[in-house]
N, CA, C and O atoms as CSV, one atom per row, in Angstrom:
chain,resi,resn,atom,element,x,y,z
A,1,UNK,N,N,11.349,-18.616,16.334
A,1,UNK,CA,C,10.937,-17.144,16.017
A,1,UNK,C,C,11.898,-16.628,15.013
A,1,UNK,O,O,13.092,-16.922,15.051
A,2,UNK,N,N,11.374,-15.861,14.120
A,2,UNK,CA,C,12.228,-15.255,13.066
A,2,UNK,C,C,12.596,-13.992,13.573
A,2,UNK,O,O,11.747,-13.201,13.983
A,3,UNK,N,N,14.022,-13.706,13.575
A,3,UNK,CA,C,14.473,-12.398,14.016
A,3,UNK,C,C,15.135,-11.770,12.845
A,3,UNK,O,O,15.877,-12.365,12.063
A,4,UNK,N,N,14.816,-10.559,12.793
A,4,UNK,CA,C,15.543,-9.551,11.643
A,4,UNK,C,C,16.454,-8.671,12.121
A,4,UNK,O,O,16.252,-8.152,13.219
A,5,UNK,N,N,17.547,-8.378,11.408
A,5,UNK,CA,C,18.533,-7.357,11.717
A,5,UNK,C,C,18.169,-6.133,11.014
A,5,UNK,O,O,18.372,-6.039,9.804
A,6,UNK,N,N,17.617,-5.137,11.726
A,6,UNK,CA,C,17.151,-3.833,11.171
A,6,UNK,C,C,18.276,-2.941,10.997
A,6,UNK,O,O,18.099,-1.828,10.501
A,7,UNK,N,N,19.665,-3.425,11.443
A,7,UNK,CA,C,20.609,-2.279,11.306
A,7,UNK,C,C,21.129,-2.450,9.729
A,7,UNK,O,O,21.604,-1.476,9.146
A,8,UNK,N,N,21.014,-3.704,9.099
A,8,UNK,CA,C,21.498,-3.933,7.637
A,8,UNK,C,C,20.320,-3.436,6.699
A,8,UNK,O,O,19.232,-4.006,6.774
A,9,UNK,N,N,20.490,-2.510,5.921
A,9,UNK,CA,C,19.282,-2.129,5.055
A,9,UNK,C,C,19.590,-2.521,3.769
A,9,UNK,O,O,20.733,-2.410,3.327
A,10,UNK,N,N,18.552,-3.028,3.046
A,10,UNK,CA,C,18.634,-3.261,1.470
A,10,UNK,C,C,18.815,-1.884,0.785
A,10,UNK,O,O,18.082,-0.962,1.145
A,11,UNK,N,N,19.656,-1.703,-0.087
A,11,UNK,CA,C,19.849,-0.386,-0.903
A,11,UNK,C,C,18.280,-0.140,-1.640
A,11,UNK,O,O,17.793,0.991,-1.653
A,12,UNK,N,N,17.685,-1.113,-2.137
A,12,UNK,CA,C,16.375,-0.818,-2.660
A,12,UNK,C,C,15.319,-0.303,-1.780
A,12,UNK,O,O,14.466,0.509,-2.137
A,13,UNK,N,N,15.438,-0.893,-0.435
A,13,UNK,CA,C,14.530,-0.293,0.583
A,13,UNK,C,C,14.758,1.154,0.911
A,13,UNK,O,O,13.828,1.960,0.960
A,14,UNK,N,N,15.950,1.454,1.125
A,14,UNK,CA,C,16.392,2.676,1.385
A,14,UNK,C,C,16.067,3.678,0.232
A,14,UNK,O,O,15.589,4.790,0.457
A,15,UNK,N,N,16.378,3.181,-1.096
A,15,UNK,CA,C,15.964,4.134,-2.125
A,15,UNK,C,C,14.396,4.563,-2.046
A,15,UNK,O,O,13.976,5.717,-2.136
A,16,UNK,N,N,13.560,3.294,-1.842
A,16,UNK,CA,C,11.977,3.717,-1.887
A,16,UNK,C,C,11.609,4.465,-0.663
A,16,UNK,O,O,10.653,5.238,-0.728
A,17,UNK,N,N,12.300,4.312,0.517
A,17,UNK,CA,C,11.922,5.180,1.757
A,17,UNK,C,C,12.412,6.813,1.326
A,17,UNK,O,O,11.782,7.826,1.630
A,18,UNK,N,N,13.390,6.779,0.730
A,18,UNK,CA,C,13.924,8.290,0.442
A,18,UNK,C,C,13.010,8.780,-0.593
A,18,UNK,O,O,12.554,9.901,-0.366
A,19,UNK,N,N,12.682,8.285,-1.532
A,19,UNK,CA,C,11.713,8.761,-2.588
A,19,UNK,C,C,10.318,8.995,-1.916
A,19,UNK,O,O,9.674,9.961,-2.324
A,20,UNK,N,N,9.810,8.249,-0.973
A,20,UNK,CA,C,8.700,8.568,-0.480
A,20,UNK,C,C,8.902,9.869,0.308
A,20,UNK,O,O,8.131,10.815,0.146
A,21,UNK,N,N,9.881,9.918,1.115
A,21,UNK,CA,C,10.159,10.999,1.896
A,21,UNK,C,C,10.209,12.375,1.008
A,21,UNK,O,O,9.679,13.424,1.374
A,22,UNK,N,N,10.894,12.213,-0.155
A,22,UNK,CA,C,10.806,13.388,-1.052
A,22,UNK,C,C,9.357,13.725,-1.611
A,22,UNK,O,O,9.058,14.890,-1.872
A,23,UNK,N,N,8.585,12.812,-1.765
A,23,UNK,CA,C,7.301,12.940,-2.275
A,23,UNK,C,C,6.388,13.590,-1.272
A,23,UNK,O,O,5.624,14.516,-1.544
A,24,UNK,N,N,6.523,13.042,-0.114
A,24,UNK,CA,C,5.452,13.800,0.966
A,24,UNK,C,C,5.976,15.198,1.412
A,24,UNK,O,O,5.220,15.889,2.095
A,25,UNK,N,N,7.299,15.706,1.059
A,25,UNK,CA,C,7.667,16.891,1.392
A,25,UNK,C,C,7.359,18.088,0.346
A,25,UNK,O,O,7.814,19.230,0.412
A,26,UNK,N,N,6.479,17.565,-0.638
A,26,UNK,CA,C,6.020,18.631,-1.728
A,26,UNK,C,C,5.148,19.717,-1.153
A,26,UNK,O,O,4.197,19.522,-0.397
A,27,UNK,N,N,5.545,20.797,-1.561
A,27,UNK,CA,C,4.649,22.049,-1.219
A,27,UNK,C,C,3.299,21.804,-1.651
A,27,UNK,O,O,3.167,21.432,-2.817
A,28,UNK,N,N,2.239,21.943,-0.918
A,28,UNK,CA,C,0.841,21.664,-1.264
A,28,UNK,C,C,-0.044,22.934,-1.482
A,28,UNK,O,O,-1.256,22.812,-1.658
A,29,UNK,N,N,0.558,24.128,-1.470
A,29,UNK,CA,C,-0.187,25.282,-1.521
A,29,UNK,C,C,-0.874,25.345,-2.975
A,29,UNK,O,O,-2.012,25.801,-3.089
A,30,UNK,N,N,-0.267,24.950,-3.899
A,30,UNK,CA,C,-0.814,25.313,-5.279
A,30,UNK,C,C,-1.492,23.982,-5.903
A,30,UNK,O,O,-1.766,23.862,-7.097
A,31,UNK,N,N,-1.722,22.989,-4.897
A,31,UNK,CA,C,-2.124,21.613,-5.433
A,31,UNK,C,C,-3.793,21.595,-5.199
A,31,UNK,O,O,-4.328,22.415,-4.454
A,32,UNK,N,N,-4.496,20.635,-5.875
A,32,UNK,CA,C,-5.785,20.563,-5.719
A,32,UNK,C,C,-6.087,19.798,-4.358
A,32,UNK,O,O,-5.247,19.114,-3.773
A,33,UNK,N,N,-7.405,20.000,-3.923
A,33,UNK,CA,C,-7.756,19.343,-2.609
A,33,UNK,C,C,-7.593,17.969,-2.576
A,33,UNK,O,O,-7.241,17.506,-1.491
A,34,UNK,N,N,-7.782,17.111,-3.605
A,34,UNK,CA,C,-7.632,15.626,-3.702
A,34,UNK,C,C,-6.102,15.319,-3.538
A,34,UNK,O,O,-5.735,14.417,-2.785
A,35,UNK,N,N,-5.286,16.022,-4.196
A,35,UNK,CA,C,-3.925,15.927,-4.113
A,35,UNK,C,C,-3.283,16.267,-2.740
A,35,UNK,O,O,-2.294,15.648,-2.346
A,36,UNK,N,N,-3.788,17.137,-2.108
A,36,UNK,CA,C,-3.484,17.657,-0.721
A,36,UNK,C,C,-3.824,16.479,0.266
A,36,UNK,O,O,-3.056,16.149,1.170
A,37,UNK,N,N,-5.048,15.865,0.021
A,37,UNK,CA,C,-5.593,14.888,0.917
A,37,UNK,C,C,-4.631,13.555,0.799
A,37,UNK,O,O,-4.245,12.910,1.774
A,38,UNK,N,N,-4.328,13.275,-0.516
A,38,UNK,CA,C,-3.550,12.195,-0.666
A,38,UNK,C,C,-2.225,12.220,-0.071
A,38,UNK,O,O,-1.746,11.215,0.453
A,39,UNK,N,N,-1.562,13.434,-0.138
A,39,UNK,CA,C,-0.225,13.617,0.365
A,39,UNK,C,C,-0.247,13.501,1.898
A,39,UNK,O,O,0.658,12.927,2.504
A,40,UNK,N,N,-1.317,14.069,2.517
A,40,UNK,CA,C,-1.500,14.080,3.962
A,40,UNK,C,C,-1.837,12.513,4.429
A,40,UNK,O,O,-1.458,12.120,5.532
A,41,UNK,N,N,-2.498,11.734,3.612
A,41,UNK,CA,C,-2.697,10.429,3.982
A,41,UNK,C,C,-1.411,9.567,3.901
A,41,UNK,O,O,-1.200,8.624,4.664
A,42,UNK,N,N,-0.518,9.986,2.860
A,42,UNK,CA,C,0.682,9.299,2.905
A,42,UNK,C,C,1.566,9.744,4.049
A,42,UNK,O,O,2.224,8.905,4.665
A,43,UNK,N,N,1.610,11.034,4.359
A,43,UNK,CA,C,2.312,11.453,5.653
A,43,UNK,C,C,1.765,10.660,6.782
A,43,UNK,O,O,2.515,9.978,7.479
A,44,UNK,N,N,0.445,10.725,6.995
A,44,UNK,CA,C,-0.089,10.019,8.225
A,44,UNK,C,C,0.337,8.409,8.244
A,44,UNK,O,O,0.746,7.914,9.294
A,45,UNK,N,N,0.236,7.721,7.184
A,45,UNK,CA,C,0.485,6.354,7.203
A,45,UNK,C,C,1.848,5.848,6.586
A,45,UNK,O,O,2.003,4.741,6.071
A,46,UNK,N,N,2.728,6.745,6.707
A,46,UNK,CA,C,4.098,6.481,6.216
A,46,UNK,C,C,4.695,5.117,6.867
A,46,UNK,O,O,5.321,4.311,6.179
A,47,UNK,N,N,4.500,4.969,7.959
A,47,UNK,CA,C,5.289,3.674,8.438
A,47,UNK,C,C,4.456,2.415,8.087
A,47,UNK,O,O,5.006,1.317,7.993
A,48,UNK,N,N,3.203,2.570,7.904
A,48,UNK,CA,C,2.492,1.321,7.450
A,48,UNK,C,C,2.805,1.077,5.791
A,48,UNK,O,O,2.693,-0.054,5.317
A,49,UNK,N,N,3.137,2.041,5.098
A,49,UNK,CA,C,3.329,1.926,3.597
A,49,UNK,C,C,4.428,0.886,3.337
A,49,UNK,O,O,4.198,0.023,2.490
A,50,UNK,N,N,5.510,0.888,3.937
A,50,UNK,CA,C,6.574,0.034,3.676
A,50,UNK,C,C,6.650,-1.180,4.568
A,50,UNK,O,O,7.750,-1.672,4.821
A,51,UNK,N,N,5.590,-1.662,5.034
A,51,UNK,CA,C,5.616,-2.851,6.114
A,51,UNK,C,C,6.147,-4.060,5.326
A,51,UNK,O,O,6.950,-4.860,5.804
A,52,UNK,N,N,5.633,-4.136,4.064
A,52,UNK,CA,C,6.044,-5.385,3.394
A,52,UNK,C,C,7.439,-5.333,3.083
A,52,UNK,O,O,7.978,-6.416,2.857
A,53,UNK,N,N,8.172,-4.236,3.021
A,53,UNK,CA,C,9.718,-4.307,2.668
A,53,UNK,C,C,10.476,-4.744,3.981
A,53,UNK,O,O,11.572,-5.297,3.887
A,54,UNK,N,N,9.930,-4.513,5.129
A,54,UNK,CA,C,10.590,-4.714,6.449
A,54,UNK,C,C,10.371,-6.153,6.869
A,54,UNK,O,O,11.227,-6.910,7.327
A,55,UNK,N,N,9.139,-6.403,6.652
A,55,UNK,CA,C,8.713,-7.833,7.153
A,55,UNK,C,C,8.131,-8.772,6.103
A,55,UNK,O,O,6.946,-8.787,5.773
A,56,UNK,N,N,9.123,-9.579,5.598
A,56,UNK,CA,C,8.799,-10.454,4.454
A,56,UNK,C,C,7.648,-11.355,4.549
A,56,UNK,O,O,7.205,-11.880,3.527
A,57,UNK,N,N,7.113,-11.582,5.743
A,57,UNK,CA,C,5.890,-12.386,5.715
A,57,UNK,C,C,4.596,-11.677,5.393
A,57,UNK,O,O,3.519,-12.273,5.395
A,58,UNK,N,N,4.727,-10.357,5.109
A,58,UNK,CA,C,3.678,-9.619,4.627
A,58,UNK,C,C,3.531,-9.491,3.043
A,58,UNK,O,O,4.478,-8.928,2.493
A,59,UNK,N,N,2.694,-9.842,2.387
A,59,UNK,CA,C,2.605,-9.756,0.866
A,59,UNK,C,C,2.555,-8.324,0.288
A,59,UNK,O,O,1.962,-7.478,0.957
A,60,UNK,N,N,3.056,-8.005,-0.758
A,60,UNK,CA,C,3.134,-6.576,-1.199
A,60,UNK,C,C,1.999,-6.192,-2.018
A,60,UNK,O,O,1.904,-5.101,-2.580
A,61,UNK,N,N,1.030,-7.248,-2.074
A,61,UNK,CA,C,-0.455,-7.045,-2.864
A,61,UNK,C,C,-1.442,-7.765,-2.095
A,61,UNK,O,O,-1.233,-8.375,-1.047
A,62,UNK,N,N,-2.667,-7.624,-2.787
A,62,UNK,CA,C,-3.732,-8.357,-2.256
A,62,UNK,C,C,-4.351,-9.359,-3.159
A,62,UNK,O,O,-5.551,-9.633,-3.137
A,63,UNK,N,N,-3.448,-9.910,-3.982
A,63,UNK,CA,C,-3.835,-10.850,-4.942
A,63,UNK,C,C,-4.488,-11.932,-4.316
A,63,UNK,O,O,-5.555,-12.314,-4.797
A,64,UNK,N,N,-3.995,-12.514,-3.271
A,64,UNK,CA,C,-4.535,-13.702,-2.731
A,64,UNK,C,C,-6.005,-13.510,-2.113
A,64,UNK,O,O,-6.829,-14.422,-2.175
A,65,UNK,N,N,-6.280,-12.314,-1.533
A,65,UNK,CA,C,-7.565,-12.001,-1.118
A,65,UNK,C,C,-8.524,-11.871,-2.379
A,65,UNK,O,O,-9.650,-12.370,-2.405
A,66,UNK,N,N,-8.068,-11.288,-3.219
A,66,UNK,CA,C,-8.881,-11.014,-4.514
A,66,UNK,C,C,-9.277,-12.308,-5.234
A,66,UNK,O,O,-10.380,-12.404,-5.772
A,67,UNK,N,N,-8.402,-13.276,-5.245
A,67,UNK,CA,C,-8.645,-14.522,-5.796
A,67,UNK,C,C,-9.599,-15.302,-4.965
A,67,UNK,O,O,-10.375,-16.065,-5.540
A,68,UNK,N,N,-9.625,-15.172,-3.471
A,68,UNK,CA,C,-10.601,-15.763,-2.744
A,68,UNK,C,C,-11.947,-15.464,-2.968
A,68,UNK,O,O,-12.772,-16.375,-2.916
A,69,UNK,N,N,-12.346,-14.113,-3.253
A,69,UNK,CA,C,-13.748,-13.800,-3.599
A,69,UNK,C,C,-14.204,-13.734,-5.054
A,69,UNK,O,O,-15.344,-13.447,-5.422
A,70,UNK,N,N,-13.112,-14.053,-5.871
A,70,UNK,CA,C,-13.457,-13.785,-7.177
A,70,UNK,C,C,-14.604,-14.869,-7.702
A,70,UNK,O,O,-15.578,-14.501,-8.360
A,71,UNK,N,N,-14.376,-16.186,-7.346
A,71,UNK,CA,C,-15.549,-17.247,-7.794
A,71,UNK,C,C,-16.875,-16.674,-7.228
A,71,UNK,O,O,-17.838,-16.628,-7.995
A,72,UNK,N,N,-16.999,-16.265,-6.047
A,72,UNK,CA,C,-18.254,-15.852,-5.492
A,72,UNK,C,C,-18.859,-14.744,-6.236
A,72,UNK,O,O,-20.042,-14.792,-6.572
A,73,UNK,N,N,-18.106,-13.754,-6.508
A,73,UNK,CA,C,-18.501,-12.555,-7.377
A,73,UNK,C,C,-18.918,-12.865,-8.723
A,73,UNK,O,O,-19.847,-12.260,-9.257
A,74,UNK,N,N,-18.189,-13.897,-9.362
A,74,UNK,CA,C,-18.572,-14.215,-10.680
A,74,UNK,C,C,-19.942,-14.974,-10.608
A,74,UNK,O,O,-20.830,-14.642,-11.392
A,75,UNK,N,N,-20.150,-15.968,-9.711
A,75,UNK,CA,C,-21.352,-16.512,-9.542
A,75,UNK,C,C,-22.454,-15.551,-9.149
A,75,UNK,O,O,-23.488,-15.754,-9.786
A,76,UNK,N,N,-22.508,-14.704,-8.402
A,76,UNK,CA,C,-23.482,-13.714,-8.346
A,76,UNK,C,C,-23.813,-12.883,-9.496
A,76,UNK,O,O,-24.978,-12.546,-9.709
A,77,UNK,N,N,-22.698,-12.484,-10.359
A,77,UNK,CA,C,-22.956,-11.853,-11.573
A,77,UNK,C,C,-23.599,-12.601,-12.629
A,77,UNK,O,O,-24.434,-12.064,-13.357
A,78,UNK,N,N,-23.193,-14.035,-12.778
A,78,UNK,CA,C,-23.872,-14.908,-13.593
A,78,UNK,C,C,-25.273,-15.159,-13.280
A,78,UNK,O,O,-26.106,-15.310,-14.174
A,79,UNK,N,N,-25.593,-15.215,-11.901
A,79,UNK,CA,C,-26.957,-15.583,-11.561
A,79,UNK,C,C,-27.820,-14.379,-11.557
A,79,UNK,O,O,-28.978,-14.424,-11.144
A,80,UNK,N,N,-27.232,-13.244,-12.041
A,80,UNK,CA,C,-28.019,-11.968,-12.002
A,80,UNK,C,C,-28.416,-11.574,-10.499
A,80,UNK,O,O,-29.362,-10.798,-10.366
A,81,UNK,N,N,-27.823,-12.006,-9.470
A,81,UNK,CA,C,-28.232,-11.665,-8.040
A,81,UNK,C,C,-27.648,-10.445,-7.675
A,81,UNK,O,O,-27.927,-10.110,-6.524
A,82,UNK,N,N,-26.840,-9.588,-8.366
A,82,UNK,CA,C,-26.131,-8.437,-7.911
A,82,UNK,C,C,-27.028,-7.195,-8.044
A,82,UNK,O,O,-26.624,-6.108,-7.630
A,83,UNK,N,N,-28.335,-7.344,-8.660
A,83,UNK,CA,C,-29.222,-6.207,-8.669
A,83,UNK,C,C,-30.096,-6.092,-7.495
A,83,UNK,O,O,-30.466,-7.064,-6.836
A,84,UNK,N,N,-30.398,-4.938,-7.267
A,84,UNK,CA,C,-31.259,-4.711,-6.085
A,84,UNK,C,C,-32.825,-4.807,-6.492
A,84,UNK,O,O,-33.696,-4.646,-5.637
């Protein structure tokens, strides 16, 4: 089993967490509705955003899953099956 020492923090991780904290503390009164909703989502999901920084087994992107469906989507597009 993999054990991680959370008391030792990477300086880059600390920088990213601090930057996110500053971004979500922005005054939203003069912002558009979509910007307000985005910041609220960031606030709500703050712990999930940096999962890949603390747990190295999680990838930071979705490239593997996108590659997995790419061939199927190309085949559907070429065979003209994507139209209703």
